[in-house]
C-alpha positions as CSV (number, residue, x, y, z in Angstrom):
1,X,21.9,-29.2,-18.7
2,X,19.2,-26.5,-18.0
3,X,20.1,-24.5,-21.0
4,X,19.5,-27.4,-23.3
5,X,16.2,-28.1,-21.8
6,X,15.2,-24.6,-22.5
7,X,16.4,-24.3,-26.0
8,X,15.3,-27.8,-27.0
9,X,12.4,-28.7,-25.0
10,X,10.5,-25.6,-24.0
11,X,11.2,-23.6,-26.6
12,X,10.2,-25.8,-29.2
13,X,7.1,-27.1,-27.2
14,X,8.7,-30.7,-27.9
15,X,7.4,-32.4,-24.5
16,X,4.4,-34.4,-23.3
17,X,4.6,-32.9,-19.9
18,X,6.3,-30.0,-18.5
19,X,7.1,-29.2,-15.2
20,X,7.7,-25.2,-14.1
21,X,7.7,-23.3,-11.4
22,X,6.2,-19.6,-11.9
23,X,5.5,-16.7,-9.7
24,X,3.0,-14.2,-11.1
25,X,3.4,-11.4,-8.9
26,X,0.5,-9.3,-7.3
27,X,-2.0,-8.8,-10.5
28,X,-3.3,-12.4,-11.3
29,X,-3.0,-11.4,-15.1
30,X,-2.7,-15.0,-16.6
31,X,-2.8,-13.8,-20.2
32,X,0.9,-14.9,-20.9
33,X,0.0,-18.5,-19.4
34,X,-3.2,-18.9,-21.3
35,X,-3.9,-16.5,-24.3
36,X,-3.5,-18.8,-27.7
37,X,-1.2,-16.0,-28.9
38,X,1.3,-16.9,-26.3
39,X,1.4,-21.0,-27.0
40,X,4.5,-20.5,-29.2
41,X,8.0,-19.4,-28.2
42,X,8.6,-16.7,-26.5
43,X,5.0,-17.1,-24.8
44,X,4.6,-19.4,-21.7
45,X,1.4,-20.8,-22.8
46,X,3.3,-24.3,-22.5
47,X,-0.1,-26.4,-22.4
48,X,-1.2,-25.0,-25.9
49,X,-4.4,-23.9,-24.4
50,X,-6.6,-22.1,-26.8
51,X,-10.1,-21.1,-26.7
52,X,-11.7,-18.0,-27.7
53,X,-14.1,-17.2,-24.5
54,X,-10.6,-17.6,-23.1
55,X,-8.7,-15.2,-25.4
56,X,-11.8,-12.6,-25.2
57,X,-11.6,-12.4,-21.5
58,X,-8.1,-12.3,-20.9
59,X,-8.4,-9.3,-23.7
60,X,-10.8,-7.4,-21.7
61,X,-9.3,-7.9,-18.5
62,X,-6.4,-5.9,-20.3
63,X,-8.4,-3.0,-21.6
64,X,-9.1,-1.6,-18.2
65,X,-6.7,-0.6,-15.2
66,X,-9.8,-0.8,-12.8
67,X,-9.0,-3.3,-10.0
68,X,-12.6,-4.3,-9.3
69,X,-13.2,-4.7,-13.0
70,X,-10.9,-6.9,-13.7
71,X,-11.4,-9.1,-11.0
72,X,-15.1,-9.2,-12.2
73,X,-13.6,-10.0,-15.6
74,X,-11.3,-12.8,-14.4
75,X,-13.8,-14.6,-12.4
76,X,-15.3,-16.4,-15.5
77,X,-11.6,-16.9,-16.9
78,X,-10.5,-18.5,-13.5
79,X,-13.6,-20.9,-13.5
80,X,-12.9,-21.9,-16.9
81,X,-9.2,-23.0,-16.1
82,X,-10.7,-24.6,-13.0
83,X,-13.3,-26.6,-15.2
84,X,-11.1,-27.6,-18.4
85,X,-8.2,-28.0,-16.3
86,X,-5.4,-27.1,-19.0
87,X,-2.7,-27.1,-16.5
88,X,-2.7,-28.7,-13.2
89,X,-1.5,-26.5,-10.2
90,X,0.7,-28.2,-7.7
91,X,1.5,-25.7,-5.1
92,X,0.6,-22.2,-3.8
93,X,2.5,-21.0,-1.0
94,X,0.7,-20.1,1.9
95,X,2.3,-17.5,4.5
96,X,1.3,-17.8,8.0
97,X,2.2,-14.7,10.6
98,X,3.1,-14.8,14.0
99,X,3.9,-11.2,15.6
100,X,4.8,-10.7,19.6
101,X,2.9,-8.2,21.1
102,X,5.9,-5.7,21.3
103,X,6.6,-5.6,17.9
104,X,4.3,-2.4,16.3
105,X,4.1,-1.2,13.0
106,X,3.5,-4.5,11.0
107,X,1.0,-4.4,8.4
108,X,-0.2,-7.5,7.2
109,X,-0.8,-7.6,3.4
110,X,-1.4,-10.2,0.7
111,X,2.1,-11.8,-0.4
112,X,2.5,-13.0,-4.1
113,X,6.2,-13.7,-3.6
114,X,8.3,-14.5,-0.3
115,X,10.2,-11.3,-0.4
116,X,7.0,-9.5,0.0
117,X,6.4,-10.5,3.3
118,X,9.0,-7.7,4.6
119,X,7.6,-4.7,2.3
120,X,7.3,-2.5,5.3
121,X,10.1,-4.0,7.7
122,X,11.4,-0.2,7.9
123,X,8.2,0.6,9.9
124,X,8.6,-2.2,12.1
125,X,9.7,-1.3,15.8
126,X,9.6,-2.4,19.5
127,X,9.1,0.4,22.2
128,X,11.8,0.2,24.8
129,X,12.6,2.1,28.0
130,X,15.3,4.1,28.3
131,X,18.3,3.3,30.3
132,X,19.3,5.0,33.4
């Protein structure tokens, strides 16, 4: 049962390999998945990954709310993840949009979860002619 998997396997970290699905949202903050303090329950660092440069980078990114500064800080963080491969990313959704020319008001924006595709649906419209 799923509850047993969570309680006895994931929380106790009693596995050799674990397959999990995670949606991170718009902010790419990987603190919960790669900071050493999150390697025990209730943290989500299931790989037990722990390096001082990673911890310092993740902490530095959390000290600022400036998006551009965070992007700059996350560069080396994501490079380290790619180089050391503490986890294997199996899938990343790529959303393709097709818009008929009669539909107006649609704004294409980055999507971090499937429901976000329709974040501005109330602004979509089609121009129509009045009936006579």
